[in-house]
C-alpha positions as CSV (number, residue, x, y, z in Angstrom):
1,M,0.0,0.0,0.0
2,Y,2.9,2.4,0.7
3,R,4.5,1.7,-2.6
4,S,4.2,4.9,-4.5
5,R,7.5,5.3,-6.2
6,P,8.5,1.6,-6.5
7,T,6.1,-0.2,-8.9
8,G,4.7,-3.7,-8.4
9,N,5.0,-5.7,-5.3
10,L,7.9,-6.6,-3.2
11,D,9.6,-9.9,-3.9
12,S,7.9,-12.5,-1.6
13,K,11.1,-13.4,0.2
14,A,12.0,-9.7,0.6
15,L,8.6,-9.0,2.0
16,S,9.0,-11.9,4.5
17,Y,12.5,-10.6,5.4
18,L,11.2,-7.0,5.9
19,S,8.0,-7.9,7.7
20,S,7.6,-7.3,11.5
21,I,4.0,-8.3,11.7
22,T,4.7,-11.1,14.2
23,E,6.7,-8.8,16.5
24,D,4.2,-6.0,16.1
25,S,1.3,-8.0,17.6
26,D,2.2,-6.5,20.9
27,L,1.7,-3.0,19.4
28,F,-1.8,-3.7,17.9
29,Y,-3.8,-2.1,20.7
30,Y,-1.4,0.8,21.1
31,D,-1.4,1.6,17.4
32,L,-5.2,1.8,17.5
33,L,-5.1,4.1,20.5
34,G,-2.6,6.3,18.9
35,S,-4.6,6.4,15.7
36,Q,-7.8,7.4,17.6
37,A,-6.1,10.3,19.3
38,H,-4.4,11.4,16.0
39,V,-7.7,11.4,14.1
40,I,-9.5,13.4,16.7
41,M,-6.7,15.9,16.8
42,L,-6.9,16.2,12.9
43,H,-10.6,16.9,13.2
44,E,-10.1,19.5,16.0
45,S,-7.4,21.1,13.8
46,N,-9.9,21.3,10.9
47,I,-8.0,18.9,8.8
48,L,-10.6,16.1,8.8
49,S,-14.4,16.7,8.6
50,K,-16.6,15.4,11.3
51,K,-18.1,12.8,9.0
52,E,-14.7,11.5,8.0
53,T,-13.5,11.4,11.6
54,I,-16.5,9.4,12.7
55,E,-16.2,6.9,9.9
56,I,-12.5,6.3,10.7
57,L,-13.2,6.1,14.5
58,K,-15.9,3.5,13.9
59,A,-13.5,1.5,11.7
60,I,-10.9,1.6,14.4
61,G,-13.5,0.7,17.0
62,R,-14.4,-2.4,15.0
63,L,-10.8,-3.5,14.9
64,M,-10.3,-2.8,18.6
65,S,-13.4,-4.8,19.6
66,N,-12.5,-7.7,17.3
67,S,-8.9,-8.2,16.4
68,A,-9.8,-10.9,14.0
69,A,-11.3,-8.2,11.8
70,L,-7.8,-7.0,11.1
71,N,-7.0,-10.2,9.1
72,E,-10.4,-10.1,7.4
73,Y,-10.2,-6.5,6.1
74,A,-6.5,-6.6,5.4
75,A,-6.5,-10.1,4.0
76,D,-5.1,-9.1,0.6
77,S,-2.6,-6.6,2.1
78,T,1.1,-7.0,1.5
79,A,1.7,-5.0,4.6
80,E,5.2,-4.9,6.0
81,D,4.1,-4.0,9.5
82,I,1.1,-3.5,11.9
83,H,0.8,0.2,11.0
84,E,0.3,-0.5,7.3
85,M,-1.9,-3.4,8.0
86,I,-4.2,-1.4,10.3
87,E,-4.3,1.5,7.8
88,S,-5.2,-1.0,5.0
89,A,-8.0,-2.4,7.1
90,V,-9.4,1.0,7.9
91,I,-9.4,1.9,4.2
92,N,-11.2,-1.3,3.3
93,I,-13.8,-0.7,6.0
94,T,-14.3,2.9,4.8
95,T,-12.9,4.1,1.5
96,M,-9.6,5.3,0.2
97,N,-10.9,8.8,0.3
98,V,-11.8,8.6,3.9
99,G,-9.5,5.9,5.5
100,G,-6.6,7.1,3.4
101,K,-6.6,10.3,5.5
102,I,-5.7,8.5,8.7
103,H,-2.0,8.9,8.1
104,T,-2.1,12.7,7.4
105,A,0.7,14.5,9.2
106,R,2.4,11.4,10.6
107,S,4.9,8.8,9.6
108,R,5.6,5.3,10.6
109,N,8.8,6.8,12.1
110,D,6.9,8.7,14.8
111,Q,4.1,6.2,14.9
112,V,6.2,3.2,15.8
113,V,8.1,5.0,18.6
114,L,4.8,6.3,20.0
115,D,3.4,2.7,20.1
116,I,6.6,1.5,21.8
117,R,6.5,4.2,24.4
118,M,2.8,3.5,25.2
119,K,3.4,-0.3,25.6
120,L,6.6,0.2,27.5
121,R,5.1,2.5,30.1
122,D,2.3,0.0,30.7
123,D,4.9,-2.8,31.0
124,L,7.0,-0.6,33.3
125,N,4.0,0.1,35.6
126,R,3.3,-3.6,36.0
127,I,7.0,-4.3,36.6
128,S,7.1,-1.6,39.2
129,S,4.0,-2.9,40.9
130,N,5.5,-6.4,40.9
131,L,8.7,-5.1,42.4
132,L,6.9,-3.5,45.3
133,G,5.0,-6.8,45.7
134,L,8.3,-8.7,46.0
135,I,9.7,-6.1,48.4
136,H,6.6,-6.6,50.5
137,S,7.2,-10.3,50.6
138,L,10.9,-9.9,51.5
139,L,9.9,-7.4,54.3
140,S,7.3,-9.8,55.6
141,R,9.8,-12.7,55.8
142,A,12.3,-10.3,57.4
143,K,9.9,-9.5,60.2
144,E,9.6,-13.2,60.9
145,N,13.3,-13.7,61.1
146,I,14.7,-10.8,63.1
147,E,16.3,-13.3,65.5
148,T,17.1,-16.1,63.1
149,I,20.9,-16.2,63.4
150,M,22.9,-17.6,60.5
151,P,26.4,-17.4,59.1
152,M,27.0,-14.7,56.5
153,Y,29.5,-15.4,53.7
154,T,32.3,-13.7,51.7
155,H,34.2,-15.7,49.1
156,L,31.6,-18.4,50.0
157,Q,33.5,-18.8,53.3
158,Q,31.8,-18.1,56.6
159,A,32.6,-14.4,57.4
160,Q,30.5,-13.0,60.2
161,L,27.3,-14.1,61.9
162,G,24.2,-12.3,61.0
163,V,20.4,-12.7,61.0
164,L,18.2,-13.8,58.1
165,S,16.2,-10.5,58.3
166,H,19.4,-8.6,57.7
167,Y,20.0,-10.5,54.5
168,L,16.4,-10.1,53.3
169,L,16.4,-6.4,54.0
170,S,19.5,-5.9,52.0
171,Y,17.5,-6.9,48.9
172,C,14.6,-4.7,49.9
173,F,17.0,-1.8,49.6
174,S,18.6,-3.0,46.4
175,L,15.2,-3.6,44.7
176,L,13.9,-0.2,45.9
177,R,16.8,1.4,44.0
178,N,15.7,-0.5,40.9
179,F,12.2,0.9,41.4
180,E,13.7,4.3,41.6
181,R,15.6,3.8,38.4
182,F,12.4,2.7,36.6
183,S,10.6,5.7,38.0
184,E,13.2,8.0,36.4
185,N,13.1,5.9,33.2
186,Y,9.3,6.3,33.2
187,K,9.6,10.1,33.1
188,R,11.7,9.8,29.9
189,I,9.4,7.2,28.3
190,N,6.2,9.1,29.0
191,V,6.7,11.8,26.4
192,S,5.0,11.8,23.0
193,P,6.9,11.8,19.7
194,L,3.7,11.9,17.5
195,G,3.6,14.8,15.1
196,A,7.3,14.7,14.5
197,C,6.4,13.0,11.3
198,A,9.3,11.3,9.4
199,I,12.0,13.5,10.9
200,G,11.3,17.2,10.2
201,G,7.7,17.8,11.3
202,S,4.7,18.7,9.2
203,S,3.3,21.7,7.4
204,M,-0.2,20.8,8.4
205,G,-1.6,22.8,11.3
206,I,-1.5,19.9,13.9
207,D,-1.5,20.1,17.6
208,R,1.1,17.7,19.1
209,N,0.3,18.6,22.7
210,K,-3.3,17.8,22.2
211,V,-2.5,14.2,21.1
212,A,0.0,13.8,23.9
213,S,-2.7,14.8,26.5
214,M,-5.3,12.5,25.1
215,L,-2.8,9.6,25.3
216,G,-1.8,10.4,28.9
217,F,1.7,11.7,28.1
218,S,3.2,14.3,30.4
219,D,4.8,16.2,27.5
220,I,6.1,15.9,23.9
221,V,9.6,15.1,22.7
222,Y,10.1,18.6,21.5
223,N,12.7,18.2,18.7
224,S,11.4,16.2,15.8
225,V,14.8,14.6,15.0
226,D,15.2,13.5,18.6
227,A,11.6,12.3,18.6
228,T,12.0,9.9,15.7
229,T,15.7,9.0,16.1
230,S,16.5,8.5,19.8
231,R,16.2,5.1,21.5
232,D,18.2,6.0,24.6
233,F,15.1,5.3,26.8
234,L,15.1,1.7,25.6
235,V,18.8,1.3,26.5
236,E,18.0,2.7,29.9
237,F,15.0,0.4,30.3
238,S,17.1,-2.6,29.3
239,S,19.9,-1.6,31.6
240,N,17.5,-1.2,34.5
241,S,15.9,-4.5,33.7
242,L,19.3,-6.2,33.7
243,N,20.2,-4.6,37.1
244,T,17.0,-6.0,38.5
245,M,17.6,-9.4,37.1
246,L,21.1,-9.4,38.5
247,D,19.6,-8.9,42.0
248,L,17.2,-11.8,41.4
249,C,20.1,-13.8,40.1
250,R,22.1,-13.4,43.3
251,I,19.1,-14.3,45.5
252,S,18.6,-17.3,43.3
253,E,22.2,-18.4,43.7
254,D,22.0,-18.0,47.5
255,F,18.8,-20.0,47.7
256,I,20.1,-22.7,45.5
257,I,23.1,-23.2,47.7
258,W,21.1,-22.9,51.0
259,S,18.6,-25.5,49.8
260,T,21.3,-28.2,49.2
261,S,21.5,-31.1,51.6
262,E,24.9,-29.9,52.7
263,F,23.4,-26.6,53.9
264,G,19.7,-27.3,54.5
265,F,19.1,-23.7,55.6
266,I,15.9,-23.4,53.5
267,S,13.5,-25.6,51.5
268,L,11.6,-24.5,48.4
269,D,7.9,-25.1,48.4
270,D,6.9,-28.0,46.1
271,Q,5.1,-25.7,43.7
272,F,8.3,-24.0,42.9
273,S,10.4,-27.2,42.6
274,S,11.0,-29.7,39.9
275,S,11.7,-33.4,40.0
276,S,14.2,-35.7,38.2
277,S,13.1,-38.0,35.5
278,A,15.4,-40.7,36.9
279,M,16.2,-40.0,40.5
280,P,13.1,-40.2,42.7
281,Q,14.7,-38.4,45.7
282,K,15.4,-35.2,43.8
283,K,13.8,-31.8,44.5
284,N,15.4,-29.4,42.1
285,P,15.4,-25.6,42.3
286,D,14.7,-25.2,38.5
287,P,12.9,-21.9,38.6
288,L,15.8,-20.3,40.4
289,E,18.2,-21.9,37.9
290,L,16.2,-20.4,35.1
291,I,16.3,-17.0,36.6
292,R,20.1,-17.3,36.5
293,G,20.0,-18.4,32.8
294,K,17.5,-15.7,31.8
295,T,19.7,-13.1,33.4
296,A,22.4,-14.0,30.8
297,M,19.8,-13.6,28.0
298,M,18.9,-10.2,29.4
299,E,22.5,-9.1,29.3
300,G,22.7,-10.3,25.7
301,N,19.6,-8.3,24.8
302,L,21.1,-5.1,26.3
303,V,24.3,-5.6,24.2
304,A,22.2,-6.3,21.1
305,I,20.0,-3.3,21.5
306,S,22.9,-0.9,22.1
307,S,24.9,-2.5,19.2
308,I,22.0,-1.9,16.8
309,I,21.8,1.7,17.8
310,K,25.6,2.2,17.8
311,G,25.8,1.7,14.0
312,L,23.2,4.3,13.0
313,S,23.2,7.8,11.7
314,S,20.5,10.3,12.8
315,G,17.0,9.6,11.5
316,Y,15.0,6.4,11.4
317,S,16.7,3.3,9.9
318,R,15.0,-0.1,9.5
319,D,17.7,-1.6,11.8
320,L,15.6,-0.3,14.7
321,Q,12.9,-2.8,13.8
322,E,15.1,-5.5,15.3
323,I,15.0,-3.9,18.7
324,K,11.3,-4.7,19.3
325,P,11.5,-8.5,19.8
326,L,14.5,-8.0,22.1
327,L,12.6,-5.4,24.1
328,W,9.4,-7.4,24.4
329,K,11.5,-10.5,25.6
330,T,13.3,-8.3,28.1
331,S,10.1,-6.9,29.5
332,S,8.1,-10.1,29.7
333,T,11.0,-12.1,31.2
334,L,11.6,-9.5,33.9
335,E,7.9,-9.3,34.8
336,T,7.6,-13.1,35.1
337,S,10.9,-13.5,36.9
338,I,9.8,-11.0,39.6
339,E,6.5,-12.9,40.0
340,I,8.3,-16.2,40.3
341,M,10.7,-14.9,42.9
342,N,7.8,-13.4,44.9
343,G,6.2,-16.8,45.0
344,I,9.4,-18.5,46.1
345,V,10.1,-15.9,48.9
346,S,6.5,-16.1,50.1
347,T,6.4,-19.9,50.4
348,I,10.0,-20.8,51.3
349,S,10.6,-22.8,54.5
350,V,13.4,-21.6,56.9
351,D,15.2,-24.1,59.1
352,Q,16.2,-21.9,62.0
353,D,17.7,-24.7,64.0
354,K,20.1,-25.6,61.2
355,M,21.1,-22.0,60.7
356,Y,21.7,-21.7,64.4
357,A,23.7,-25.0,64.6
358,A,26.0,-23.8,61.8
359,S,26.4,-20.4,63.6
360,A,27.1,-22.0,67.0
361,K,30.2,-23.9,65.7
362,S,31.3,-21.3,63.3
363,Y,34.6,-19.3,63.4
364,A,32.5,-16.4,62.1
365,I,32.5,-14.9,65.6
366,S,36.3,-14.3,65.3
367,L,36.0,-10.6,64.4
368,D,33.7,-10.0,67.4
369,I,36.2,-11.7,69.7
370,A,39.0,-9.7,68.2
371,E,37.1,-6.5,68.9
372,Q,36.5,-7.5,72.5
373,L,40.3,-8.0,72.9
374,I,40.9,-4.5,71.7
375,T,38.4,-3.1,74.2
376,E,39.5,-5.2,77.1
377,G,43.3,-5.1,76.5
378,D,43.8,-1.8,74.7
379,I,45.8,-3.5,72.0
380,S,45.9,-2.7,68.3
381,F,43.5,-4.3,65.9
382,R,46.4,-5.8,63.9
383,L,47.7,-7.6,67.1
384,S,44.3,-8.7,68.1
385,H,43.8,-10.0,64.5
386,K,47.0,-12.0,64.9
387,V,46.0,-13.5,68.3
388,I,42.6,-14.7,67.2
389,G,43.8,-15.9,63.8
390,T,46.4,-18.0,65.6
391,I,43.8,-19.5,68.0
392,V,41.4,-20.3,65.1
393,D,44.3,-21.9,63.2
394,Y,45.0,-24.1,66.2
395,A,41.4,-25.1,66.6
396,S,40.9,-25.9,62.9
397,R,44.1,-28.0,62.9
398,N,42.9,-30.0,65.9
399,G,39.6,-31.3,64.4
400,N,37.8,-28.0,63.7
401,V,37.0,-27.6,67.4
402,P,34.5,-24.8,68.0
403,L,36.2,-21.9,69.8
404,N,34.0,-22.1,72.9
405,S,35.1,-25.8,73.3
406,L,38.8,-24.8,73.7
407,T,40.5,-25.0,77.1
408,V,42.9,-22.6,78.8
409,S,45.7,-25.1,77.9
410,D,44.6,-24.9,74.2
411,I,44.8,-21.1,74.3
412,T,48.2,-21.2,76.0
413,N,49.6,-23.7,73.5
414,S,48.3,-21.8,70.5
415,L,49.7,-18.5,71.5
416,K,53.2,-19.9,72.0
417,K,53.4,-19.8,68.2
418,I,53.5,-16.0,68.2
419,D,55.0,-15.6,71.7
420,F,52.0,-13.5,72.9
421,S,51.7,-12.4,76.5
422,H,49.7,-9.6,78.1
423,E,49.1,-8.6,81.7
424,I,45.3,-8.3,81.1
425,L,44.7,-10.6,78.1
426,T,45.8,-13.8,79.8
427,P,44.8,-17.2,78.3
428,E,42.0,-17.4,81.0
429,K,40.7,-13.9,80.1
430,I,40.8,-14.7,76.3
431,L,38.9,-17.9,76.9
432,N,36.4,-16.0,79.0
433,L,35.8,-13.5,76.1
434,I,35.5,-16.4,73.7
435,K,32.8,-18.1,75.8
436,L,31.1,-14.7,76.3
437,T,30.8,-14.3,72.5
438,T,27.8,-16.5,71.9
439,P,25.9,-16.2,68.6
440,E,23.4,-14.1,70.3
441,N,26.0,-11.8,71.8
442,S,27.8,-11.7,68.5
443,I,24.8,-10.0,67.0
444,K,24.1,-7.9,70.1
445,F,27.6,-6.5,70.3
446,R,27.4,-4.9,66.9
447,K,26.0,-1.4,67.2
448,T,26.9,0.4,64.0
449,K,24.0,1.7,61.8
450,G,22.8,-0.9,59.4
451,S,24.2,-3.9,61.3
452,P,22.2,-7.0,62.2
453,N,21.4,-6.2,65.9
454,K,17.7,-6.2,66.7
455,N,17.2,-2.5,67.0
456,E,18.8,-1.8,63.7
457,Q,16.6,-4.4,62.0
458,Q,13.5,-2.7,63.3
459,I,14.7,0.7,62.2
460,M,15.4,-0.6,58.7
461,I,12.0,-2.3,58.6
462,D,10.2,0.9,59.6
463,H,12.2,2.9,57.0
464,I,11.4,0.5,54.2
465,E,7.7,0.4,55.0
466,K,7.6,4.2,54.8
467,I,9.4,4.2,51.4
468,I,7.1,1.5,50.0
469,F,4.0,3.5,51.1
470,D,5.4,6.6,49.3
471,Y,6.2,4.6,46.2
472,E,2.8,2.9,46.1
473,K,1.2,6.4,46.1
474,E,3.6,7.4,43.3
475,L,2.6,4.4,41.2
476,E,-1.1,5.0,41.8
477,L,-0.7,8.6,40.7
478,R,1.1,7.5,37.6
479,S,-1.6,5.0,36.7
480,N,-4.4,7.5,37.4
481,K,-2.8,10.1,35.1
482,L,-2.7,7.6,32.3
483,Q,-6.3,6.6,33.0
484,L,-7.4,10.3,32.9
485,G,-5.9,10.6,29.4
486,M,-7.6,7.5,28.2
487,D,-10.9,8.7,29.7
488,Q,-10.5,12.0,27.9
489,L,-9.9,10.1,24.6
490,D,-12.9,7.8,25.2
491,K,-15.1,10.8,26.0
492,K,-14.2,12.6,22.8
493,I,-14.8,9.4,20.7
494,N,-18.2,8.7,22.3
495,Q,-19.3,12.3,22.0
496,L,-18.5,12.4,18.3
497,I,-20.1,9.0,17.5
498,N,-23.2,9.7,19.6
499,E,-23.7,13.1,17.9
500,S,-23.8,11.3,14.6
501,S,-26.5,8.9,15.7
């Protein structure tokens, strides 16, 4: 239908190669919405008559209420994309003299990026809502586990003792930052490019701001070259999506390790576990493993999207068509992954006894003991570090004996290696400090902001709850503004059609 200069039809293989119909199915609804607003604006700008406007709106309404009608009315179309296919259907429902005016003062160049922005902002609102849902679940489980003591790890080696709530709250903070990134991204997505036309605007007396308002946009992309060319907001969305997936990936890796027989700290609910085809005893964390795998796919999508854009000059190029399937895959994968993780977090079983048992025999209290030596004996940290490190080495070489099971004789013998003696920090005093540093006291001794002691956990929980409340209001306001635009559009459509009855 668009072939004015070239004669005849495209070669069938070339048409198949060019076609984006399959990928464009996600844009069908948004293309119709954009066309409705555009047509009403053309009418209000005295470019379309009332009769023409109503005929076109009725045709669009028929397609919107019955998507199968698109194939019926565009059955003979050699359309390369959803935009041409919809226009072809509107022309067949009306006439060329009427339907052929739907594309006045716009181009596929501003049309496609309009559709992408509208779909992406809806996707982003759902993703943001799901993120807050996951944070709620993490927060809820954190409240249940303020006193669930467990080893914390660096280099996959036991480092310090902590509590499970401390771990869960760390991801609340991380995911809230992702929410904030998406909120900033939303501001840059929610601006309308329509009316920029192919690249340089239109000589028709159109009103770009009016279209933007009807479609719920906060503003327009002012410069027409920027409006049709720029895809930085897609790179930003893909980057933010990868950031979020990386957080989910790290949680997944922790949960996979903690759910092994060797750890046994947690157990996944059966509805989020898979079985083996051969080994009847297996309960596999497959959803968590797929989150890891899909994170790599998301990283690849970001690289692919940025690489496509990297090679382009200013102005629309058909290369940009290849971004759409990558974008939809990124968006849908992220949305589903957050939902899956929410389900896992909400239903996971925590074995507090195993966590405590691992903590009770752990050398992860070593730093706490070292700091007690500094306080009691007024020695340097480096010397204290040496003393406790020597004692731990002795205990580990003699059967991994827990530190609180050592004797005065053990302390004396171990310290001979470094020739340590101190008038206050005698072997008896050191052993007393070791026995004083129980898992409970290990947590209690730490007083710095953000540490795992009970008071700090409660402060963090209260802080996160307030942030979530504010962000839920922000998300609600965002959704309401979009709905107001849609209501305005529906009101204008119904008013025009009812007046014609």
